[in-house]
C-alpha positions, -999 to 999 in steps of 0.1 A, spaced: -90 -611 675 -88 -575 662 -125 -574 654 -135 -585 689 -113 -557 704 -129 -532 678 -164 -542 689 -156 -539 726 -137 -506 723 -164 -493 699 -191 -502 724 -174 -485 753 -166 -454 733 -202 -452 719 -216 -457 754 -195 -430 770 -202 -406 741 -240 -412 745 -237 -404 782 -219 -372 775 -244 -362 748 -275 -373 769 -286 -398 743 -281 -429 764 -318 -436 768 -325 -436 731 -296 -459 721 -292 -496 726 -260 -516 727 -260 -522 690 -261 -484 682 -235 -477 709 -211 -501 691 -219 -486 656 -215 -450 669 -183 -460 686 -167 -477 656 -178 -449 632 -167 -423 657 -133 -440 660 -128 -438 623 -140 -401 623 -118 -394 653 -87 -409 636 -93 -388 605 -96 -357 627 -66 -366 648 -44 -374 618 -53 -342 600 -51 -318 629 -24 -332 651 -6 -360 633 -19 -385 659 -38 -417 653 -48 -447 672 -59 -481 659 -92 -494 671 -80 -530 664 -54 -529 692 -63 -513 726 -45 -482 737 -56 -453 759 -49 -428 731 -71 -448 707 -99 -450 732 -98 -412 738 -98 -405 700 -127 -429 696 -147 -412 723 -140 -377 709 -149 -390 674 -182 -405 687 -191 -373 705 -185 -353 672 -206 -379 654 -235 -376 679 -232 -338 677 -237 -340 640 -266 -363 644 -282 -339 669 -278 -310 645 -295 -330 618 -323 -343 639 -331 -313 661 -314 -284 645 -291 -277 675 -264 -294 696 -274 -304 731 
C-alpha cells in the first residue's frame, strides 16, 4: 500500500511543482510522478539537514506533501539551470 501512496503523492507533488515552474506543458503524468518522487527524496534530505524535519512519502501527511513539493521545485530549478542556463 505504501508504493501506491508514494505514486499518488509523487504525482501530485510533481504536478504542482511543474505548475509553479511553468513546465506543465512539457511534462506528462509519468514525469510528474518521477519528479515528485525524486523531489520528495531531495526535499527530505534538505529538510533533515537544515531543519531536522522529515516526512515519509509512503504515508500521507501534509508536512510530507509540502516537503515533496519544495523538493520537486528545487529539482525542476536544477533541471532548468542545466537545460537553459537560468531559472525561470
